[in-house]
C-alpha positions, 0 to 999 in steps of 0.5 A: 470557471468549469470544474471537471470532478475526476472519477473514483478510477481516474483519482485511484490511478492519479494517486497509486501512481507512484506505486509501480506494479502492485503485487502480493505473494501466495500467502496474503493471495490466499487470505483474499478467500477469508476476506475481499479483493476490495478490503486489500485495494482499500489497505493499498489505497491507504498506503498510498496516500500515507496512511502506514497502518500500524508501524511504528512512530518513528517507522511512519516517519521513515516512511514520511521521509523516505517519500522524498528520498526516494527510499522503500516504504513499508505498512502494516496492516490486518487483512483477514486477521492477519499481520501484513506488510506493503512494501513499495521499493526504494525504485518505485517499481513494485510495491508488494503485500507479504505477510512479515514472516515472507520478508 
């Protein structure tokens, strides 16, 4: 049996497909100069694999249920020392990184 190993790019595409189009607000874009695109991409990846970051336990459970019920999914992380949210809309068309104050 031949084992086919997927490339990192193929794995990222497969894992993040349910996120839809990824977007950032201007405030998060401004934070990139204090951090990096790679760190932000890592947070989108964590969101995609179900690591919801700093959310409360009840929100963690709600996110897990939303994956099966087509609900909105929200995660929270520190990015450049600032709390950000990453939200995937219920219709899975968009996933946006934003500051909580922008919600």
